[in-house]
C-alpha positions as CSV (number, residue, x, y, z in Angstrom):
1,M,192.9,129.5,89.3
2,L,196.3,128.0,90.0
3,M,197.3,127.2,93.5
4,C,199.4,125.4,95.7
5,F,197.9,123.3,99.3
6,T,199.6,121.3,101.1
7,I,197.9,118.0,103.1
8,A,199.2,116.8,106.4
9,G,202.0,118.8,106.2
10,T,203.2,117.8,102.9
11,M,203.4,120.0,100.0
12,N,201.9,118.8,96.6
13,S,202.6,119.8,93.1
14,C,200.4,123.3,92.1
15,N,197.8,121.6,90.6
16,T,194.9,123.9,88.1
17,M,192.0,124.0,90.0
18,H,188.9,126.1,90.9
19,S,189.5,127.2,94.1
20,G,188.3,125.2,97.1
21,E,188.3,122.0,94.7
22,S,191.0,120.5,96.7
23,S,190.7,117.4,98.1
24,I,191.6,115.5,101.5
25,P,192.3,111.8,101.4
26,E,190.5,109.3,103.8
27,K,193.7,108.9,106.0
28,V,196.0,111.5,106.5
29,S,198.7,111.1,108.9
30,M,201.3,113.4,110.8
31,T,203.7,113.0,113.4
32,K,202.3,114.0,117.0
33,T,204.8,117.0,116.6
34,E,203.1,118.2,114.0
35,L,199.8,117.7,115.3
36,L,200.7,120.1,118.4
37,D,202.2,122.2,116.3
38,K,198.8,123.3,114.8
39,I,197.2,122.8,118.1
40,K,199.3,125.7,119.3
41,G,198.6,127.7,116.7
42,G,195.2,127.4,116.7
43,W,195.4,128.8,121.3
44,A,198.3,131.2,120.0
45,G,196.0,132.7,117.2
46,Q,193.3,133.5,119.2
47,T,195.3,135.3,122.0
48,L,197.0,137.5,119.4
49,G,194.0,137.9,117.6
50,V,191.5,138.8,120.7
51,T,194.5,141.3,122.1
52,Y,194.8,142.9,118.7
53,G,191.1,143.8,118.7
54,G,190.7,144.7,121.5
55,P,191.1,148.0,122.0
56,T,188.0,149.0,119.3
57,E,185.2,145.9,120.6
58,F,182.4,147.6,119.3
59,R,183.4,151.2,118.7
60,Y,182.7,151.0,115.2
61,N,179.3,149.9,114.5
62,T,178.0,149.8,110.6
63,R,181.4,151.5,109.8
64,I,184.5,150.5,108.8
65,I,187.5,151.3,111.0
66,P,189.5,153.3,108.4
67,D,193.0,153.3,107.8
68,S,193.7,156.5,109.6
69,I,193.2,154.9,112.7
70,D,196.7,153.1,113.9
71,I,195.6,149.8,116.0
72,P,198.5,149.0,118.1
73,W,200.8,145.7,118.3
74,P,203.9,146.9,120.1
75,A,207.2,144.8,120.1
76,T,206.3,143.2,123.6
77,G,204.4,143.3,126.8
78,Y,201.0,143.7,125.0
79,C,199.6,140.4,126.1
80,K,201.1,140.7,129.2
81,S,199.6,144.2,130.1
82,W,195.9,143.1,129.3
83,F,196.5,140.1,131.2
84,E,197.7,141.8,134.3
85,S,194.9,144.1,134.5
86,K,191.2,143.3,136.4
87,Q,189.3,145.5,134.0
88,K,190.1,144.2,130.9
89,S,190.7,140.7,131.8
90,G,187.4,140.7,130.4
91,L,188.9,140.2,126.6
92,Y,189.8,137.0,127.1
93,D,186.3,135.5,127.6
94,D,186.5,134.1,123.7
95,I,189.0,131.8,125.8
96,Y,188.5,131.4,129.0
97,M,185.0,130.2,128.0
98,D,186.3,127.6,125.7
99,L,188.6,126.4,129.1
100,T,185.3,125.9,131.1
101,F,184.4,123.2,128.8
102,V,188.4,121.5,128.1
103,N,188.5,121.2,132.0
104,V,184.9,119.7,132.2
105,F,186.3,116.9,129.1
106,E,189.3,116.4,131.4
107,K,187.4,115.9,134.2
108,Y,185.2,113.6,133.3
109,G,186.2,112.3,129.8
110,L,185.1,113.2,126.1
111,D,181.5,111.6,126.7
112,T,180.2,113.9,129.3
113,P,176.5,115.0,128.3
114,A,175.7,118.4,128.4
115,D,174.2,119.2,132.0
116,S,177.9,119.0,133.7
117,F,179.3,121.5,130.9
118,A,176.1,123.7,131.8
119,I,176.7,123.6,135.2
120,A,179.6,124.3,134.8
121,F,179.3,127.0,132.8
122,A,176.2,128.5,134.7
123,T,178.2,128.6,138.2
124,A,181.4,129.9,136.8
125,D,183.1,133.3,138.3
126,Y,182.7,135.1,135.5
127,P,180.2,137.8,134.1
128,L,177.9,136.9,131.0
129,W,176.4,138.6,128.1
130,H,173.3,137.6,125.7
131,A,172.8,134.2,124.3
132,N,175.1,133.4,127.9
133,Q,173.9,135.4,130.2
134,A,170.2,134.2,129.4
135,A,171.5,130.6,129.5
136,R,172.9,131.2,132.7
137,Y,169.7,132.3,134.3
138,N,167.9,129.4,132.8
139,I,169.7,127.2,133.9
140,L,170.4,128.5,137.6
141,N,166.1,128.2,137.2
142,G,165.9,124.7,136.4
143,I,166.2,124.7,132.7
144,M,168.8,122.7,131.3
145,P,170.0,122.7,128.0
146,P,168.9,122.2,124.9
147,K,166.7,124.0,126.0
148,S,168.2,126.7,128.3
149,G,169.6,127.7,124.2
150,Y,166.1,127.5,122.6
151,W,164.7,130.8,120.9
152,K,161.8,130.8,122.8
153,N,163.4,130.7,125.9
154,N,166.5,132.3,125.2
155,P,165.7,135.2,122.8
156,H,169.4,136.1,122.0
157,A,169.8,132.7,120.6
158,D,171.1,133.8,117.3
159,D,173.9,136.1,118.9
160,I,177.5,135.2,118.8
161,D,177.9,133.6,122.0
162,F,178.5,130.2,121.3
163,Q,180.8,130.8,117.9
164,I,183.1,132.7,119.6
165,E,183.6,129.6,122.4
166,S,183.8,126.6,120.1
167,D,187.1,126.9,118.9
168,F,188.0,124.1,121.2
169,A,185.6,121.9,119.4
170,G,187.3,121.8,116.6
171,L,191.0,122.0,118.1
172,M,190.3,118.9,119.6
173,S,188.4,117.1,116.5
174,P,191.6,117.5,113.6
175,G,190.4,116.3,110.6
176,M,187.1,114.9,111.7
177,P,184.4,117.9,111.4
178,Q,181.6,115.6,111.7
179,T,183.2,114.8,115.3
180,A,183.5,118.6,116.5
181,A,179.5,119.3,114.9
182,G,178.3,116.7,117.7
183,I,180.0,118.3,120.1
184,T,179.1,121.5,119.5
185,D,175.6,120.1,119.5
186,R,176.0,119.1,123.2
187,I,177.3,122.0,123.8
188,G,176.0,124.9,122.0
189,H,172.4,124.5,122.5
190,I,173.4,125.7,126.3
191,M,173.3,128.9,125.3
192,N,172.6,129.1,120.9
193,Y,170.3,127.5,119.0
194,G,169.6,127.8,115.1
195,D,172.1,130.8,113.1
196,G,173.9,131.4,116.6
197,W,174.4,127.2,117.1
198,Y,175.6,127.6,113.0
199,G,178.3,130.0,113.8
200,G,180.1,127.4,116.3
201,V,179.1,124.2,113.9
202,Y,181.0,126.5,111.2
203,V,184.0,128.1,113.0
204,A,184.9,124.6,114.9
205,A,184.8,123.1,111.6
206,M,187.0,125.3,109.9
207,Y,189.3,124.3,112.7
208,S,189.0,120.8,111.7
209,L,189.8,121.0,108.5
210,A,192.7,123.4,109.0
211,F,194.6,120.8,110.5
212,V,194.5,118.4,107.4
213,T,194.9,121.4,104.9
214,D,196.2,124.8,104.8
215,D,194.3,126.2,101.7
216,I,192.2,129.0,103.1
217,D,189.8,129.5,100.6
218,F,189.1,125.2,100.5
219,I,188.8,125.5,104.7
220,V,185.9,128.2,104.3
221,R,183.9,126.1,101.4
222,E,183.7,123.2,102.6
223,A,183.1,123.7,106.5
224,L,179.9,125.5,105.1
225,K,178.8,122.4,103.9
226,M,177.9,121.6,107.4
227,V,175.6,124.1,107.6
228,P,171.9,123.3,106.3
229,E,171.5,125.1,102.8
230,Q,168.6,126.5,103.3
231,S,169.7,128.6,106.5
232,D,170.6,132.2,106.8
233,F,173.4,131.4,108.0
234,Y,174.8,129.5,104.8
235,L,173.1,132.0,102.5
236,F,175.2,134.6,104.2
237,M,177.9,133.0,104.1
238,K,178.0,131.8,100.7
239,D,177.4,135.2,99.8
240,V,180.9,136.5,100.9
241,I,182.7,133.8,99.5
242,A,180.9,134.8,96.2
243,W,181.0,138.2,97.2
244,S,185.5,138.0,97.5
245,E,185.8,135.8,94.5
246,E,184.1,139.1,92.9
247,N,185.7,142.2,94.5
248,E,189.3,142.6,95.1
249,D,188.8,145.2,97.0
250,W,187.3,144.0,100.5
251,K,185.8,147.1,101.5
252,I,183.3,146.5,98.8
253,T,182.5,143.4,100.0
254,W,182.3,145.4,103.3
255,Q,179.8,147.4,102.0
256,L,177.7,144.6,99.6
257,I,177.2,143.0,103.1
258,E,175.9,145.7,104.6
259,D,173.6,146.8,102.4
260,K,172.1,143.3,102.1
261,W,172.8,142.3,105.8
262,G,173.3,144.7,107.4
263,H,169.3,145.0,108.9
264,D,168.7,141.3,109.1
265,V,169.0,141.4,112.8
266,T,167.1,139.1,115.7
267,C,168.7,140.1,118.7
268,P,166.3,142.3,120.7
269,Q,169.4,144.9,121.6
270,G,170.5,145.1,118.0
271,Y,166.7,145.6,116.2
272,M,166.5,148.9,114.6
273,T,170.0,150.2,115.9
274,P,173.8,149.9,114.6
275,F,174.2,147.3,117.2
276,N,174.6,143.6,115.9
277,I,176.0,141.0,118.1
278,E,174.7,138.2,115.9
279,A,176.4,135.1,115.0
280,K,176.3,135.8,110.9
281,M,177.1,139.1,110.9
282,N,180.4,138.4,113.0
283,C,180.9,135.1,111.2
284,A,181.4,137.5,107.8
285,Y,184.0,139.4,109.2
286,I,185.6,136.5,110.2
287,L,185.4,134.8,106.3
288,M,186.7,138.8,105.7
289,G,189.8,137.9,107.2
290,L,190.3,135.0,106.1
291,L,189.8,135.3,102.7
292,Y,190.6,138.6,101.4
293,G,193.8,137.2,104.3
294,E,196.0,135.4,101.9
295,G,197.4,133.6,104.4
296,D,199.5,136.5,105.9
297,M,198.4,136.3,110.1
298,G,199.1,140.1,110.0
299,R,196.8,140.7,107.3
300,T,194.0,138.5,108.6
301,V,193.7,139.6,111.8
302,D,193.6,143.2,110.7
303,I,190.6,143.1,108.0
304,S,189.3,140.8,110.4
305,T,189.1,143.8,113.2
306,R,188.8,146.7,110.9
307,C,185.5,144.9,109.7
308,G,184.2,146.7,112.8
309,K,181.4,145.1,115.2
310,D,182.7,142.6,117.5
311,S,186.1,143.5,117.0
312,D,188.1,141.3,119.5
313,C,186.0,137.9,118.9
314,N,186.2,138.2,115.1
315,P,190.1,138.7,114.5
316,S,190.4,136.0,117.4
317,N,188.6,133.3,115.6
318,A,190.2,133.9,112.1
319,A,193.5,134.6,113.7
320,G,193.0,130.9,115.4
321,I,192.0,128.7,112.3
322,L,195.1,130.6,110.4
323,G,197.0,129.8,112.9
324,T,196.1,125.9,112.9
325,A,196.6,125.6,109.3
326,L,199.8,127.5,109.1
327,G,201.4,125.7,112.8
328,Y,202.5,127.8,115.4
329,S,206.4,127.6,113.7
330,N,205.6,129.3,111.0
331,I,203.4,132.1,112.8
332,P,205.8,135.0,112.5
333,D,208.1,135.9,115.6
334,Y,206.3,140.0,115.0
335,W,203.0,138.4,116.5
336,L,204.1,135.2,118.5
337,N,206.5,137.2,121.2
338,N,203.8,138.9,123.1
339,V,201.8,135.8,123.0
340,R,205.0,133.8,124.5
341,E,205.0,136.0,127.3
342,V,202.2,135.2,128.9
343,E,202.5,131.3,128.0
344,D,202.9,130.7,131.9
345,V,200.4,133.2,132.9
346,T,197.0,131.7,134.4
347,F,194.2,133.2,132.0
348,P,191.9,134.9,134.5
349,Y,188.6,132.7,135.6
350,T,190.7,129.7,135.1
351,N,194.0,127.5,136.9
352,L,195.0,126.9,132.7
353,T,197.9,128.6,131.1
354,L,198.8,128.1,127.3
355,S,201.2,126.0,127.9
356,N,198.5,123.8,130.2
357,I,196.2,124.1,127.0
358,Y,198.5,122.9,124.7
359,E,199.1,119.7,126.6
360,L,195.5,118.9,127.2
361,G,194.4,119.7,123.2
362,L,197.2,117.6,122.5
363,K,195.8,114.4,124.9
364,H,192.3,114.9,123.9
365,S,192.6,115.1,119.9
366,L,194.3,112.1,120.3
367,E,192.1,110.4,122.2
368,L,189.0,111.4,120.0
369,I,191.4,110.5,116.8
370,E,191.8,107.2,118.3
371,K,187.7,106.9,119.5
372,N,187.0,107.6,115.7
373,G,188.7,105.2,114.0
374,G,192.4,107.0,113.2
375,E,195.8,105.2,114.8
376,I,198.5,106.5,117.1
377,K,201.7,104.0,116.8
378,G,204.5,105.8,118.4
379,D,205.0,109.3,116.7
380,K,203.0,108.5,114.2
381,V,199.3,109.9,114.0
382,T,196.8,108.7,111.0
383,I,193.4,110.5,111.3
384,K,190.6,109.2,109.7
385,Y,189.2,112.2,107.7
386,Q,185.3,112.5,108.0
387,Q,183.6,114.3,104.5
388,P,181.3,117.3,105.8
389,S,177.7,117.2,105.5
390,P,174.7,119.3,107.1
391,V,173.7,119.3,110.7
392,R,170.1,119.4,111.4
393,F,167.5,122.3,110.2
394,E,166.7,124.6,113.2
395,K,165.6,128.3,112.4
396,S,165.3,131.1,115.5
397,Y,162.1,133.6,115.6
398,E,160.4,131.0,112.9
399,G,157.3,132.3,111.9
400,I,157.3,135.8,113.4
401,K,159.6,139.1,112.6
402,P,160.4,142.2,114.9
403,V,158.5,145.3,113.3
404,R,158.7,147.9,116.2
405,R,161.1,148.7,118.8
406,E,160.3,151.5,121.3
407,N,162.7,153.1,123.9
408,I,160.8,153.5,127.3
409,G,163.1,154.4,130.1
410,V,160.3,153.6,132.5
411,T,161.2,153.8,136.1
412,M,159.8,150.6,137.7
413,T,157.4,151.2,140.9
414,A,154.8,149.8,142.9
415,E,151.9,151.9,140.6
416,G,152.9,149.6,137.5
417,F,153.2,149.8,133.8
418,S,150.7,149.1,131.2
419,Y,151.8,149.0,126.8
420,D,149.1,148.6,124.3
421,F,150.3,147.0,121.2
422,S,149.1,145.1,118.1
423,G,150.9,142.1,117.2
424,T,152.0,138.3,118.2
425,G,154.8,138.8,120.3
426,I,156.8,141.3,123.0
427,L,160.4,141.7,124.5
428,V,160.6,143.7,127.6
429,S,164.4,144.6,128.8
430,A,165.4,146.3,132.1
431,Q,167.8,147.2,133.6
432,Y,169.3,148.2,137.2
433,P,172.3,151.3,137.4
434,G,175.6,149.9,136.9
435,R,174.6,146.7,135.0
436,R,177.8,144.8,135.4
437,Q,177.9,145.3,138.7
438,S,176.8,143.1,141.5
439,T,174.3,144.9,143.7
440,G,173.3,142.4,146.5
441,D,170.6,139.8,146.9
442,Y,167.9,141.9,146.0
443,V,164.9,140.0,143.6
444,A,162.4,141.6,142.4
445,L,158.7,140.3,142.1
446,V,156.9,141.2,139.0
447,D,153.2,140.2,138.2
448,V,153.0,140.4,134.4
449,F,149.4,140.3,132.8
450,I,148.3,140.4,129.3
451,D,145.0,141.3,128.2
452,G,144.1,141.4,131.8
453,E,145.4,137.7,132.7
454,K,148.1,137.2,134.9
455,V,150.1,134.8,133.1
456,E,153.7,134.7,135.0
457,Q,155.6,135.9,138.0
458,V,158.8,136.9,136.6
459,K,162.1,137.3,139.3
460,F,164.4,139.7,138.4
461,P,167.6,139.6,140.6
462,A,169.5,142.9,141.1
463,D,173.2,140.7,140.8
464,F,174.1,141.4,137.2
465,M,176.0,138.0,137.8
466,V,172.8,135.5,138.2
467,R,170.9,138.4,136.6
468,K,167.7,137.5,134.2
469,L,169.3,139.5,130.9
470,D,165.2,140.8,129.4
471,L,162.6,141.0,132.0
472,Y,159.9,139.0,129.7
473,W,158.6,138.3,126.7
474,N,156.1,136.1,124.7
475,F,156.0,134.9,121.2
476,D,153.3,132.6,120.9
477,L,150.2,135.3,121.4
478,P,147.4,135.0,118.7
479,E,147.8,138.1,116.3
480,G,145.9,141.0,117.4
481,E,145.4,144.4,119.8
482,H,146.9,143.1,123.2
483,T,147.9,145.1,126.4
484,I,151.0,144.0,128.7
485,E,150.9,145.3,132.3
486,F,153.8,145.0,135.3
487,K,153.3,145.0,138.7
488,L,155.8,145.4,141.0
489,L,154.8,143.1,144.2
490,N,158.6,144.4,146.5
491,P,159.6,147.9,145.7
492,D,162.9,148.4,147.7
493,P,164.3,152.1,147.6
494,D,167.9,150.9,147.3
495,Q,167.0,148.8,144.4
496,V,165.4,150.6,141.7
497,F,165.2,149.4,137.9
498,S,164.3,150.6,134.7
499,L,162.3,149.5,131.7
500,N,163.9,149.9,128.9
501,Y,162.8,148.8,125.8
502,I,159.6,146.9,124.1
503,V,160.1,145.0,121.0
504,V,157.3,144.6,119.4
505,Y,156.4,141.1,116.8
506,Q,154.2,140.1,113.8
507,T,153.7,137.0,112.7
508,T,155.8,136.9,109.0
509,A,153.0,136.6,106.9
510,S,151.6,140.2,108.0
């Protein structure tokens, strides 16, 4: 393939090579202005990408958003309208979650331990979902990282949460994917593990590499070297890359993804449903935008969005990576005009604006460049480039697999509830009405019995902000027949909750 690529802002001559074979020199130099331009491009790209995909989030599961559906992008006022709407403020969780961690770095320094990030995250004012919500409950109840994200403590460990929050790690580690991975290890294990962590490792590495080359194909391939080859995450992304080479039409690759990987779900909520919030499936859609977008911002965000599922988070990551590679000054005005209108508006749940983040991003990246063997002399910045190599192998749900899901819809009362099953594990999910609203100080106390023996007393708060995501799970049962029983000790007629669904697990050898 004949291709041209840019390293550190200098256009090289065209080289005849297989896509992805460009190399990065041991030291890469740029000006502070160029470095800032890429940092700005990354944060602005995230903002425009998540806004573009906002109206379609999880409205298209297991199906492409058809071309006949218009996705709006008015000339002005669009980001501003989302910022100003309290009902829509949660759209920017991709960014205000990142900013929690950026703020901790700013307050306490680059070597701040994981517990400080965990506490800031768990006590923040914003609502959380999935792996994040499970981790918040863990932390508030004394289970700190990395245990808070470990799959036996957090059944949503493979979900998308850290993947959408990992951009900051790459944006503060230009040309240093190993440094970015170290940051993701410290923070990503607050809420994720295994493939859920690898989503953050991979996204952060793509950002990191986007500072030293604008060859998107190379970025996608080289960053994947950070992920262990035996992981499902690696195998999935390898498929996407190979299929993108074989098929000019991205919709053919989308169907291949669905056919092979569409049913490979560990998230309890998504098992046996069209819903899939796992990192690897949604990361595939990030790659779809990047690989088929051909360096064009509009095409990149549109394809990532039209792949469906978490269709605001995926174009946000894709546009952020591409924005870093292009630089802020090279993003077309058509996409930047809406972003420029909110650059001095504070993000929900934070005290930071995009303008603040641009400057903090430059500050933190310069500190990390020097800390990792680079040099700063006047306006010249020299980065000591780090070759990608894989992080350690982790696997959620190792040795077991979901085999049955049953929607039960049983209201919990003092009479209790029992359920017979055959397997090696079980998860039971429960929900109060109005699941995204705080509903008071009531905390249900539920005794759990397995095969007649009490195994745990569960605390299940009514307040959504501190609620346990799933009522109970156990993945360490001996294979065979079991009975699980729940007894509600303190029923309150004003605070009634229901058991939603049960997922049963067996060993993978069964």
